[in-house]
C-alpha positions in Angstrom: 132.4 148.2 95.0 129.4 148.3 97.2 125.7 147.6 97.2 124.1 145.3 94.6 127.2 145.0 92.5 129.4 144.1 95.4 127.2 141.5 96.9 126.4 140.0 93.5 130.0 139.9 92.5 131.1 138.2 95.7 128.2 135.8 95.5 129.2 134.8 91.9 132.8 134.5 93.0 131.7 131.9 95.6 129.0 130.1 93.6 130.4 129.8 90.1 133.4 127.5 90.8 131.3 125.5 93.3 128.4 125.2 90.9 130.5 124.1 88.0 132.4 121.6 90.2 129.1 120.1 91.4 127.9 119.9 87.8 131.1 118.0 86.8 130.5 115.7 89.7 126.9 115.0 88.6 127.6 114.7 84.9 130.5 112.3 85.1 130.3 108.8 86.6 131.5 109.6 90.1 128.3 108.4 91.8 126.0 105.4 91.1 123.2 106.3 88.8 120.4 106.1 91.4 122.2 108.5 93.8 123.2 110.8 90.9 119.5 111.0 89.8 118.3 111.9 93.3 121.0 114.6 93.7 120.1 116.0 90.3 116.4 116.1 91.2 117.2 117.9 94.5 119.4 120.5 92.7 116.7 121.2 90.1 114.1 121.4 92.9 116.2 123.9 94.8 116.6 126.0 91.6 112.8 126.3 91.4 112.5 127.9 94.9 111.5 131.6 94.7 114.1 134.2 95.8 111.8 135.5 98.5 112.0 132.1 100.3 115.8 132.2 100.1 115.7 135.7 101.5 113.5 134.8 104.5 115.7 131.7 105.0 118.8 133.9 105.0 117.2 136.1 107.7 116.3 133.2 109.8 119.5 131.0 109.4 122.4 132.9 107.8 122.3 136.1 110.0 122.6 134.1 113.3 125.5 132.1 111.8 127.3 135.2 110.7 126.6 136.8 114.1 128.1 133.8 115.9 131.2 133.8 113.6 131.6 137.6 113.9 134.5 137.3 116.4 136.3 135.0 113.9 136.1 137.6 111.2 137.2 140.5 113.4 141.0 139.9 113.0 140.5 140.0 109.2 138.8 143.4 109.4 142.0 145.1 108.1 141.4 143.5 104.8 138.0 145.1 104.1 136.7 147.0 107.1 133.9 148.6 105.2 132.7 145.8 102.9 132.4 142.5 104.7 134.0 142.4 108.1 132.8 145.7 109.6 132.7 145.3 113.4 130.5 144.8 115.3 129.2 141.7 113.7 125.5 142.3 113.6 124.8 139.8 110.8 123.2 142.4 108.6 126.2 142.9 106.3 127.3 142.5 102.8 128.8 139.2 103.8 125.4 137.9 104.8 123.8 139.2 101.6 126.5 137.7 99.5 126.2 134.3 101.2 122.4 134.3 100.7 122.8 135.3 97.0 125.4 132.6 96.5 123.2 129.9 98.0 120.3 131.3 95.8 122.2 131.0 92.5 124.1 127.9 93.2 121.4 125.4 92.1 120.7 127.4 89.0 124.4 127.5 88.0 124.7 123.8 88.8 121.6 122.8 86.7 122.7 124.9 83.7 126.3 123.7 83.8 125.3 120.1 84.2 123.0 120.3 81.2 125.8 121.9 79.1 128.2 119.2 80.2 125.8 116.4 79.4 125.3 117.8 75.9 129.0 117.4 75.1 129.2 114.5 72.5 130.6 111.3 73.9 133.0 111.1 70.9 135.0 114.0 72.2 135.4 112.3 75.6 136.4 109.0 73.9 138.8 110.8 71.6 140.5 112.4 74.5 140.9 109.1 76.3 142.1 107.5 73.0 145.1 109.9 72.8 146.1 109.1 76.4 144.4 111.9 78.5 143.5 111.1 82.0 140.0 111.6 83.4 140.8 115.0 84.9 142.7 116.2 81.8 139.6 115.2 79.8 137.3 117.2 82.1 139.5 120.3 82.3 140.8 120.4 78.7 138.0 119.0 76.7 134.6 118.9 78.5 134.7 122.3 80.3 135.9 124.3 77.3 133.5 122.6 75.0 130.5 123.1 77.4 131.5 126.8 78.0 129.3 128.0 75.2 126.3 126.2 76.8 126.7 127.6 80.3 127.5 131.0 79.1 124.3 131.1 77.0 126.0 131.3 73.6 125.7 129.1 70.6 128.8 127.0 70.0 130.7 127.7 66.9 
């Protein structure tokens, strides 16, 4: 897997779990309301930034970071010498492209997942608590499966 499919696949592999985790963090009562609203606003603001800006930011910021960490990735080059960790670490690699893409789609994944999680009826959450489920059991066994249709773009059945 190389090129667009490879960088997009690795970016989604990085961004999807992190985006859904941030969405859970923002949709449940882990933070005070004022802080949660500010973080939600910042996430939605980051989702509105054009991809060209993220690309230029990646050239200016991510490439030097990958170059400086190139020696760290060199011992792992046996894993995937042609895909991500090809020496010498020039910074212009699939790893850099994947990181920029992951940072680009992370706010969008977070915003969509948060909207889907907020749309889950309160009665499902309360019913889960009523039968003795913990907060995390409710999140993983009730909220995320129920919201799955919303963040996949399908109508719930």
